C-alpha positions as CSV (number, residue, x, y, z in Angstrom):
1,M,120.0,51.6,112.8
2,R,115.9,50.9,111.8
3,E,115.5,51.8,115.2
4,V,117.0,55.4,114.8
5,I,115.4,55.9,111.2
6,E,111.8,54.9,113.0
7,E,113.2,57.3,115.9
8,L,114.0,60.2,113.5
9,E,110.6,59.7,111.7
10,E,108.8,59.9,115.3
11,R,110.4,63.2,115.9
12,R,109.3,64.7,112.4
13,R,105.9,63.8,112.8
14,I,105.5,65.3,116.2
15,A,107.2,68.5,115.0
16,R,105.3,68.9,111.9
17,L,102.2,68.7,114.1
18,G,103.4,71.8,115.7
19,G,100.8,73.0,118.8
20,G,98.9,69.9,118.1
21,E,95.9,68.7,116.3
22,K,93.3,70.5,118.0
23,R,95.2,74.2,117.5
24,I,95.7,73.3,113.9
25,E,92.1,72.5,113.6
26,A,91.5,75.7,115.4
27,Q,93.6,77.8,112.8
28,H,91.3,76.0,110.1
29,A,88.6,77.3,111.8
30,R,89.6,80.9,111.0
31,G,89.9,80.5,107.4
32,K,93.5,80.3,108.0
33,L,96.1,77.3,106.3
34,T,99.0,76.6,108.8
35,A,102.5,77.3,108.7
36,R,103.9,74.8,106.5
37,E,100.5,74.3,104.4
38,R,101.3,77.8,103.5
39,I,105.1,77.1,102.5
40,E,103.7,74.2,100.6
41,L,101.1,76.3,98.3
42,L,104.2,79.1,97.9
43,L,106.5,76.6,97.3
44,D,107.2,74.2,94.3
45,E,106.2,70.7,95.0
46,G,108.8,68.9,97.2
47,S,111.5,71.1,97.0
48,F,111.4,72.9,100.3
49,E,114.6,71.5,102.5
50,E,113.7,72.6,106.3
51,Y,116.1,73.9,108.9
52,D,116.2,73.8,112.3
53,M,113.2,71.9,113.2
54,F,113.9,70.3,116.4
55,V,115.0,73.6,117.8
56,E,113.6,74.5,121.3
57,H,113.4,77.4,123.5
58,D,115.6,77.9,126.5
59,C,113.5,79.8,128.8
60,H,112.9,78.5,132.6
61,E,110.5,81.3,133.8
62,F,106.8,81.1,134.8
63,G,106.6,77.4,134.2
64,M,107.9,77.9,130.3
65,E,110.6,75.0,131.1
66,D,107.9,72.3,131.2
67,Q,106.2,73.8,127.7
68,K,108.5,73.4,124.5
69,I,107.2,72.1,121.1
70,P,110.0,71.5,118.6
71,G,110.4,73.8,115.8
72,D,109.5,76.9,118.7
73,G,106.9,78.6,116.4
74,V,108.6,79.3,113.4
75,V,109.5,77.2,110.1
76,T,112.2,78.3,108.0
77,G,114.5,77.0,105.1
78,W,114.2,76.9,101.0
79,G,112.8,76.2,98.3
80,T,112.1,76.9,94.7
81,V,109.0,79.1,93.1
82,N,108.9,78.1,89.4
83,G,113.0,76.8,89.9
84,R,114.6,79.4,91.3
85,A,116.0,79.2,95.0
86,I,114.0,81.5,97.3
87,Y,114.6,81.5,101.6
88,V,111.5,81.3,103.8
89,F,109.9,81.4,107.1
90,A,106.7,80.8,108.6
91,K,105.8,82.1,111.7
92,D,103.5,79.0,113.2
93,F,100.4,80.2,115.0
94,T,99.9,77.0,116.9
95,V,102.7,77.3,118.3
96,F,102.6,79.3,121.7
97,G,100.3,82.1,119.1
98,G,103.8,82.2,116.6
99,S,105.3,84.7,119.5
100,L,108.8,85.4,119.3
101,S,111.6,84.0,121.5
102,K,115.2,84.1,121.4
103,S,115.4,80.7,119.9
104,H,112.8,81.7,117.6
105,A,114.5,84.8,116.4
106,Q,117.8,83.0,116.0
107,K,116.1,80.3,113.5
108,I,115.4,83.6,111.3
109,N,118.7,85.1,111.6
110,K,119.9,81.9,110.1
111,V,118.1,82.4,107.0
112,Q,118.4,85.9,106.8
113,D,122.0,85.4,107.0
114,M,122.0,82.7,104.6
115,A,120.1,85.0,102.3
116,L,122.2,87.7,102.0
117,R,125.2,85.2,101.5
118,N,123.9,83.1,98.5
119,G,122.4,86.6,97.1
120,L,118.7,85.1,96.8
121,P,115.3,86.5,98.3
122,I,113.6,86.1,101.9
123,I,110.3,85.8,102.0
124,G,108.7,86.2,106.0
125,I,105.1,84.9,106.2
126,L,103.4,86.2,109.3
127,D,100.9,85.1,112.0
128,A,102.3,85.8,115.2
129,G,101.1,87.0,118.7
130,G,104.5,89.6,119.0
131,A,107.0,89.3,121.5
132,R,107.0,86.1,123.6
133,I,106.4,88.0,127.2
134,Q,107.7,85.2,129.8
135,E,111.1,86.2,128.2
136,G,111.1,89.4,128.5
137,V,114.5,91.3,127.3
138,D,115.6,88.6,125.4
139,A,112.6,88.7,123.1
140,L,113.3,92.3,122.0
141,G,116.8,91.6,121.5
142,G,115.9,88.6,119.0
143,Y,113.7,91.2,117.2
144,A,116.3,93.8,117.2
145,E,118.6,90.9,115.4
146,V,115.9,90.3,113.1
147,F,115.8,94.2,112.3
148,Q,119.2,95.0,112.2
149,R,119.8,91.9,109.3
150,N,116.6,93.3,107.3
151,T,118.5,96.5,107.3
152,L,122.0,95.4,105.9
153,A,120.1,93.1,103.6
154,S,117.9,96.3,101.7
155,G,118.8,96.6,98.2
156,V,120.8,94.1,97.9
157,I,118.2,90.6,98.0
158,P,114.0,91.1,97.6
159,Q,112.6,91.2,101.1
160,I,108.8,90.3,101.0
161,T,106.4,90.1,104.0
162,M,102.8,88.2,103.4
163,V,101.1,89.1,106.7
164,M,99.0,86.3,106.9
165,G,97.1,86.8,110.5
166,P,97.4,89.4,113.8
167,C,100.9,91.2,114.1
168,A,101.5,94.0,116.5
169,G,104.6,95.4,118.0
170,G,108.1,94.3,116.8
171,D,106.4,92.0,114.3
172,V,105.1,95.1,112.3
173,Y,108.9,96.8,112.2
174,S,110.5,93.9,110.4
175,P,108.0,94.2,107.6
176,A,108.3,97.6,107.7
177,L,112.4,97.5,106.7
178,T,111.3,94.9,104.0
179,D,110.3,96.1,100.4
180,F,107.3,94.5,100.0
181,I,104.2,94.3,102.5
182,F,100.9,92.1,101.5
183,M,98.2,91.4,103.6
184,V,95.0,89.0,103.6
185,R,91.4,90.5,103.8
186,N,89.4,90.3,106.9
187,S,92.5,87.8,108.7
188,S,95.4,89.7,108.8
189,Y,96.2,92.9,110.9
190,M,99.3,95.1,111.5
191,F,99.1,97.9,114.2
192,V,102.2,99.0,116.9
193,T,99.7,98.9,119.6
194,G,96.1,97.0,119.3
195,P,92.6,98.0,120.4
196,D,92.7,97.1,123.8
197,V,95.8,99.9,124.6
198,V,94.2,102.2,122.6
199,K,91.4,102.2,124.3
200,T,93.3,102.7,127.8
201,V,95.7,105.3,126.6
202,T,93.3,107.4,124.1
203,N,89.5,106.0,124.9
204,E,89.3,105.3,121.1
205,E,87.0,102.1,120.5
206,V,88.2,100.7,117.2
207,T,88.5,97.1,115.9
208,A,91.2,95.0,114.9
209,E,90.1,95.6,111.4
210,E,89.7,99.7,112.0
211,L,92.8,100.1,113.6
212,G,95.0,97.9,111.2
213,G,93.7,95.8,108.7
214,A,94.4,95.1,105.2
215,K,91.5,98.3,103.7
216,V,93.5,100.5,106.6
217,H,96.9,100.0,105.4
218,T,96.2,99.6,101.2
219,T,94.1,102.7,101.1
220,K,94.8,104.9,104.1
221,S,98.1,104.1,105.5
222,S,100.0,102.4,102.5
223,V,102.1,100.5,104.7
224,A,100.8,97.5,102.3
225,D,101.5,97.1,99.0
226,G,98.4,94.5,98.4
227,A,95.7,92.5,99.6
228,Y,93.7,89.1,98.8
229,D,91.0,87.5,99.7
230,N,92.5,84.5,101.3
231,D,95.9,82.5,101.8
232,I,95.4,80.4,98.5
233,E,95.0,83.2,96.5
234,A,97.7,85.4,98.7
235,L,100.5,82.8,97.7
236,T,99.2,82.1,94.5
237,E,99.9,85.5,93.6
238,L,102.6,85.8,95.4
239,R,104.3,83.2,93.4
240,R,103.8,85.2,90.2
241,F,104.9,88.3,91.8
242,I,108.4,86.6,92.6
243,D,109.0,85.6,88.9
244,F,109.5,89.5,88.2
245,L,112.4,89.9,90.7
246,P,115.4,90.0,90.3
247,Q,117.6,87.3,93.2
248,S,119.7,89.5,94.4
249,N,121.3,93.4,93.1
250,Q,124.1,91.7,90.7
251,S,121.9,89.0,89.4
252,G,120.0,90.7,86.7
253,V,116.4,90.8,86.4
254,P,114.6,87.4,85.1
255,V,114.2,86.7,81.6
256,L,111.1,84.7,80.8
257,P,110.2,83.2,77.2
258,S,107.8,86.0,75.6
259,H,105.5,85.2,72.3
260,E,104.8,88.9,71.7
261,P,106.5,90.4,69.0
262,A,108.5,93.7,69.7
263,D,107.4,95.4,66.2
264,K,103.8,94.8,66.2
265,P,102.1,98.3,65.8
266,D,98.7,98.5,68.1
267,L,96.8,101.0,66.3
268,S,94.2,101.3,68.9
269,L,96.8,103.9,70.7
270,D,96.7,106.2,67.8
271,T,92.9,107.0,69.1
272,L,93.4,106.6,72.5
273,I,94.0,110.4,73.7
274,P,91.0,111.9,73.4
275,S,90.2,115.5,71.2
276,N,89.8,117.5,74.7
277,P,92.3,118.1,76.3
278,N,90.2,117.8,79.7
279,M,89.1,114.4,79.2
280,P,90.3,111.4,81.3
281,Y,91.6,108.0,79.6
282,D,93.3,105.0,81.5
283,I,96.9,105.2,81.3
284,K,96.7,101.7,82.2
285,E,95.3,100.9,78.7
286,I,99.2,101.9,77.7
287,I,100.6,99.6,79.9
288,Y,98.5,96.7,78.8
289,K,99.3,97.3,75.2
290,V,103.1,97.3,75.3
291,S,104.3,95.0,78.1
292,D,104.6,91.5,76.9
293,E,101.3,89.5,76.9
294,G,99.5,92.6,79.1
295,D,100.6,90.9,81.9
296,F,101.1,93.7,84.8
297,F,101.4,93.2,88.5
298,E,100.2,96.4,89.9
299,I,101.7,97.7,93.1
300,Q,99.8,99.7,95.9
301,Q,96.7,100.0,93.1
302,D,94.4,101.3,95.8
303,F,96.4,103.8,97.2
304,A,97.2,107.2,95.6
305,K,95.8,106.0,92.4
306,N,96.7,109.3,90.5
307,I,99.9,107.7,90.1
308,V,100.2,103.5,89.1
309,V,103.2,102.1,89.5
310,G,104.2,98.1,88.6
311,F,106.2,95.3,87.4
312,G,105.8,94.0,83.6
313,R,107.7,92.2,80.7
314,M,109.6,93.6,77.9
315,E,110.7,90.8,75.6
316,G,110.5,88.3,78.3
317,S,113.2,91.3,80.9
318,T,111.3,93.0,83.8
319,V,110.6,96.4,83.6
320,G,109.0,98.8,86.2
321,F,106.6,101.2,84.9
322,V,105.6,104.8,86.5
323,A,102.3,106.3,84.8
324,N,100.4,109.3,85.6
325,Q,96.6,108.1,86.1
326,P,94.2,110.8,84.1
327,M,91.5,109.0,85.6
328,V,92.1,110.1,89.4
329,L,93.2,113.8,90.0
330,A,93.5,114.5,86.2
331,G,96.8,112.4,86.9
332,V,98.1,115.3,89.5
333,L,101.2,114.9,91.4
334,D,100.8,115.3,95.1
335,S,102.4,114.0,98.6
336,D,101.1,110.3,98.4
337,S,101.5,109.8,95.0
338,S,104.9,111.1,94.9
339,R,105.8,109.1,98.4
340,K,104.3,105.6,96.2
341,A,106.2,106.5,92.8
342,A,109.6,107.3,94.9
343,R,109.8,104.3,96.9
344,F,108.8,102.0,93.4
345,V,111.7,103.7,91.2
346,R,114.3,103.2,94.4
347,F,113.7,99.7,94.7
348,C,114.0,99.3,90.5
349,D,117.2,101.4,90.6
350,A,119.0,99.1,93.7
351,F,117.9,95.8,91.5
352,E,118.9,97.1,88.5
353,I,115.4,97.0,86.6
354,P,114.7,99.4,84.2
355,V,112.4,102.2,84.5
356,V,109.8,103.3,81.6
357,T,108.0,106.2,82.6
358,L,104.3,107.2,81.2
359,V,103.8,111.1,81.6
360,D,100.6,113.0,81.6
361,V,100.4,115.2,84.5
362,P,99.4,119.1,84.8
363,G,101.5,119.8,87.6
364,F,101.3,119.5,91.7
365,L,98.4,119.5,93.4
366,P,98.0,123.3,95.1
367,G,96.4,124.3,98.3
368,T,96.8,124.7,101.6
369,A,96.3,120.7,102.8
370,Q,99.4,119.8,100.1
371,E,101.5,122.7,101.8
372,Y,100.9,121.7,105.4
373,G,101.4,117.9,104.7
374,G,104.8,118.8,103.0
375,L,104.2,118.4,99.3
376,I,107.7,120.4,98.7
377,K,109.8,117.6,100.5
378,H,107.4,114.9,99.3
379,G,107.8,115.9,95.9
380,A,111.7,115.9,96.2
381,K,111.4,112.4,97.1
382,L,110.8,111.8,93.7
383,L,112.8,114.3,92.2
384,F,115.6,112.8,94.0
385,A,114.9,109.2,93.2
386,Y,114.4,110.0,89.3
387,A,117.8,112.0,89.8
388,E,120.0,109.5,91.7
389,A,118.4,106.3,89.5
390,T,121.4,104.6,87.3
391,V,118.7,102.3,85.7
392,P,117.9,102.9,81.9
393,K,115.3,105.4,82.0
394,I,112.6,105.4,79.1
395,T,110.0,108.1,79.3
396,I,107.0,108.8,76.9
397,I,105.2,111.9,77.3
398,T,101.3,110.8,75.9
399,R,99.3,114.1,76.6
400,K,100.2,117.0,79.5
401,A,103.5,117.8,81.1
402,Y,103.4,120.8,82.5
403,G,105.6,122.9,85.0
404,G,108.2,121.5,87.8
405,A,106.0,118.2,87.2
406,Y,107.4,118.1,83.7
407,D,111.0,118.1,85.0
408,V,110.1,115.1,87.9
409,M,108.7,113.0,85.9
410,A,112.1,111.4,84.2
411,S,113.0,114.1,82.2
412,K,115.8,114.8,79.9
413,H,117.1,116.8,82.2
414,L,117.0,114.2,85.5
415,R,119.7,112.0,83.1
416,G,116.6,110.3,81.1
417,D,118.5,108.1,78.5
418,V,115.3,107.8,75.8
419,N,112.9,110.3,75.6
420,Y,110.0,110.3,73.3
421,A,106.9,112.2,73.1
422,W,103.4,111.2,71.4
423,P,102.0,114.1,68.7
424,T,99.4,114.9,71.7
425,A,102.2,115.8,74.0
426,E,101.7,119.3,75.5
427,I,105.4,120.3,77.2
428,A,104.8,123.9,79.1
429,V,104.7,125.9,82.2
430,M,101.3,126.0,82.6
431,G,98.2,125.5,80.6
432,A,97.2,128.3,77.9
433,K,94.6,130.0,79.9
434,G,96.6,130.2,82.7
435,A,100.0,131.1,81.2
436,V,97.5,134.1,79.2
437,E,96.6,135.5,82.5
438,I,99.9,136.0,84.2
439,I,101.5,137.3,80.6
440,F,98.8,139.8,79.6
441,R,97.1,140.2,83.0
442,K,97.6,144.2,83.2
443,S,96.9,144.8,79.5
444,L,94.0,142.0,78.0
445,D,89.8,143.0,79.4
446,D,88.8,142.1,76.2
447,P,87.2,138.6,76.2
448,E,87.9,138.1,72.4
449,E,91.4,139.3,73.2
450,I,91.8,136.7,75.6
451,E,90.5,134.0,73.3
452,K,93.1,135.4,70.6
453,R,96.2,134.9,72.8
454,T,95.2,131.7,74.4
455,K,95.1,130.2,70.9
456,E,98.3,131.6,70.4
457,Y,99.9,130.1,73.2
458,E,98.5,126.7,72.3
459,D,99.6,126.7,69.0
460,R,103.2,127.6,70.0
461,F,104.3,125.9,73.1
462,L,100.8,123.1,73.5
463,N,102.7,120.5,71.6
464,P,106.0,118.5,71.9
465,F,108.2,119.8,69.1
466,V,109.7,123.4,71.5
467,A,110.9,120.4,73.7
468,A,112.0,118.6,70.6
469,E,113.7,121.3,68.7
470,R,115.7,122.0,72.1
471,G,116.3,118.4,72.3
472,Y,114.9,117.6,75.3
473,I,112.8,115.0,73.3
474,D,114.3,112.6,71.1
475,E,112.3,112.0,68.8
476,V,108.1,112.4,68.6
477,I,106.9,109.2,67.8
478,Q,103.6,107.4,66.9
479,P,101.6,105.7,69.6
480,R,100.9,102.8,67.6
481,N,105.2,102.2,67.2
482,T,105.3,102.5,71.0
483,R,106.0,99.3,72.5
484,M,108.3,99.0,69.6
485,R,110.5,102.0,70.5
486,I,110.3,101.0,74.0
487,C,111.9,97.4,73.2
488,R,114.6,99.0,70.9
489,A,116.1,101.0,73.4
490,L,115.9,98.8,76.3
491,A,117.8,96.3,73.8
492,L,120.2,99.5,73.1
493,L,120.7,100.6,76.9
494,K,121.4,96.7,78.3
495,G,125.1,97.5,78.4
496,K,124.4,101.0,79.9
497,Q,126.8,102.3,82.7
498,L,126.6,105.7,84.7
499,D,128.2,105.6,88.4
500,N,127.1,108.5,90.8
501,P,129.9,110.4,92.8
502,W,131.5,108.1,95.8
503,K,129.6,108.6,98.9
504,K,128.9,106.7,102.3
505,H,125.0,107.1,101.5
506,D,122.3,109.5,100.2
507,N,120.4,111.8,102.7
508,I,117.3,111.3,100.5
509,P,114.4,114.0,101.8
510,L,112.6,111.4,104.0
């Protein structure tokens, strides 16, 4: 018996070494942790239960039968994050460069199936060299099996990808099918084809960082939702992020202890809006002041900065925040901000996370670049997302809500549950000057008369009371009481029931 136990421990020791000491040292020399070190840092201490530690590939081409390493380049299993169970797989770059084989894919498929069956989130940690070329179509088929499971799990369990090394080809499509992607600056890359192929095909010379680094994907392509400076920071923030997410679409949002009184007024909000309607202010200040302990996890903070999205808590329960940002482009909606917010709202709706919307939007961005770029369809994505959402929707108009953008931003007409306005709100088709120029374009030449008519329009329409008179705003509230009103509305809406007409699936304007 003792010999068998000793053999087991020796086999485990060899498997835990992955590609061996030299390759582990090389991984550390690049400033990166190994797959197992990353899992240990992500999960609660001692909670990891590993599966398929001894699995090996069965390839016999190109001398591969003589190159077998236990685990075959991916570590899989489950553990807990702050006491909540998750499934995880981490590609091991020290073993065949983390490349995917048939056996490697089957290990990932197993935890994907278990996560879906048990209603638990799954985290993928990627640091890989793409498909294992020696296996040919078996590797390609393995990728497709992963993609199929990503798709079936979408909207059922949270799927998160942490890209912590090079990812190319098939290894970028699985992340793209998951809910959130995070990267590590200067050490992680994502591209369909690498710099060498790009040079051969298009004659462009580009580095891996310029082609698919964290800066590219968090500021230009919007592929990634955030980036961090090193492995440790990335995994620490991932632990924090997981705390905001439900286990599945049926589990309900997590509830943490809250020490922030729900009914405490914040007098500073009464003076947040500048007296000059063209002066900016930081919408995030409202989010920090109304959410529990000012704890806000922003998504895609470096892309489309004219809109802010992310997760916070109200009385301990997770909510999603969507807010126009007057500090950037006056908070106007454009193609990028519409796509960014639409995807976020749809995630919240899929997982029963209430949405709190803060509105200060002067309209949609005009211009040929926007129209040629498909602003109509991109704007419609956000409109569609809010219109189909059945979760509790609470809207606060802080200042401008002009034109079609007023409709889009979770208005009462899109089944907003509770719609408030601050006294500073301006709800109208457009700004006063533009309105007067259109209404009186043939009859006004005198500057004084134009000014008079502009003042008249401002007094009549640039306030929240016309909308309130028609029931489009439930109440005009004091800014200082915003947190209290949101908390009370969320408590009221906990039992909300709303169903859309039956359909196989919708046809969102992609």
